[in-house]
N, C-alpha and C positions, 0 to 999 in steps of 0.2 A: 454736173453737180447734183447734189441730193435734193429731191423734191419732197419726198415724204419719209418720215421716220417714226416708228412707234415701238414701244416696249412690248415684247411678246410674253416673256416670263422668265423666271429663275428656276433652274433645274439642278438637283443635288448630284446627279451623275449623268454621264454621257448617254446611257441607254434611255434616259427620260427626255432627251432633247428632241426638238421637232424632227419629224420624219420626211419633210419635203425635200425636194432635190435642189433647193436653192443653194448656190455657192456661198461659202462662209469665209469671212476674214476675221480672224481672232486677234485680240489684243491681250498682252501679258507683260508682266514686269514685277519688280520688287514692290512690296506694299508701299503706298503713298508716292508712287512715281508719277501719278497724274492721269491714270487711265480714264476715269470718269470725266474729268475736265476735257480731255482730248476728244472723247466721244461726243460730248456736247458741242465742242467747237466744230468738229467735222460735220455734224448734222445740223448745226446752226439752231440747236434747241437747248436753251440754258439748263433746263431741269430734266432732260431725257434720262440721263444716268445720274443717280444720286451721288453727289459729292460729299464725302465725309472727311472730317479732320482726324478721325481715328484710323490709323493704319490697320490693314487687315479686315476692313469692313466687308469687302466682297468675299463671300464664302460659298457662292454657288456660281453656276454657269449662266450668265445673263444674255438673253437673245434680243436683238433689236432688228426689226424688219425694215429694210431700206428699199424705197421705191417699188415695193411689192415684188421684188425680183432677187434680192440677196440679203444675207444676214451679216450683221456686225455682231461679234461675240465678245463679251467681256469676261475674261477668265480670272479666277482668284489670284491674288498676288502671291509670289513665292518668297520664302526666306523671312517671314515675319516672326520675330523671336517671342513676342508676348502671348501668342496663343500656345496652348499646351502642345507637348510633343506629339500626342496622339492626333490632335487636330491638324498639325503640320503634315503628318503622315497621310491623313485622309486627303488633304489638299494635294499633296504630291501625287498620290495615286490617281485622283480625279483629273488633274492636269495632264499627267503623262498618258492616261488612257485616252482622253479626248484628242490630244495632239497626235498620238501614234495610230489611233484607230478610226478617227472621224473622216470618212471618205469625202465628205462635202467640203472639208477645209482646203482652200486653195493657197492661202498664205497666212502665216503667223507673223504678227508685228510685235517685236520685242522692244518694250519701252525702257529707255535708259535715262537716268537723271543727268542732264548735261552740266549741272552745277557742282558735281563732285568728281573726284578722281575715279578711275576704273575700279570696279568692285569684283572681287573674286567670284562671287555667286553668279553675277551676270555673265562673266566670261565662261564659267563652267556650264551654265545653262545653254549658252549659244553653241559651245563645243558639242554638247549632247545632241542638240538639234542637227548638227552636221553629221554626227555618227549615225543617226536614224534617218537621215536624208529628208528632212522636213523643209519645204520652201519657206523662207522667212526674209523679213527686212527689219531694219533697225530704225526706231524713232527716238531721237534725242529730245527730251522734253524740258520744259521750264527754262527755255533760253532767255526769257525776259528777266530772270531773277539774278543774273550775274552780268558783269561787264562782258562785252562781246569777246574780248581777248581771252578771258577765262574760259568761256564756253568753247571757243575754237581750240584752246589748249587741251581741255578735257576730252573733246571729241577726237582730236588728233592722237592723244595718248591712248584712248580706247581702241582706236583702229590699229595703232602700232602693236598693242597687246594681242589683238586678234590675229595679226599677221605672223605671230609666233607659231600659230597652229593652222592658219588658212593661207592658201596660195593666192586667192583673190578675195576681195572684200564684198560682202553683201550690199545690196542697195540700202541707202540710209537717208534719213530726212532730219532736219532740225526744226523743231516746232515750239510755238508759244501759244498756249490756249488763251492767254490774256490779250495777245495782239494778233491772233489769227495767223500767225506765221506758219508756213508749211502746209496750210489747209489744202490749197489747190494742188500742190505737188503730191500729197498723199492720196487725194481723191482721184487724180489723174492716173496714178499708178494702179489703184484698185480697178478703175475703169478699163485700163489696158489689159489687165490680167483677166477680167471678166469677159472682155471681147474675144481674147484668144481662146478662152475655155469654151465659149459659145460657138466659135467658128469650128473648133475641133469636134464638138458634139454633132454638128450638121454635116460633117464630111462623111 
């Protein structure tokens, strides 16, 4: 479990990000999917990541140092229509450059709103990750905001849509920041990846 967590800084582009060799686990999703709330839940710090009711608030790459040994990275949301086209293009370039070029990135977590039906933009983004061979997992968020049957149906439908292009499904988790659902599962997953990476470094 996480013992310490602190905000390191916000960076406008990948080349400005910290240069340490700490492994990184990044979080991304459509705007207002609940990234900040999830980060606060995972770290057990209510105000570590600033939660905004205004979609598209995260416009830079935010770094959080965890246990003085790895980084949790909050990336700008994609697909937010209310920012200008030029701003969306900057977001897109920033996101794609970080994801495809950042050597410290071990796993990208794609957050999906579990209260709604599968969205084309999410599916296209995940398919792009597959094309460039980026290790990722899916986190279905906001599971407390709908009846469990609705959540299960939306998750099942999303996975069925993925199987139209994928032979096997990626790892996935269902979370609720309000009820701490999925916290241990996500953190255990991160820990296992970190341990594998560290063991490979020592070989």
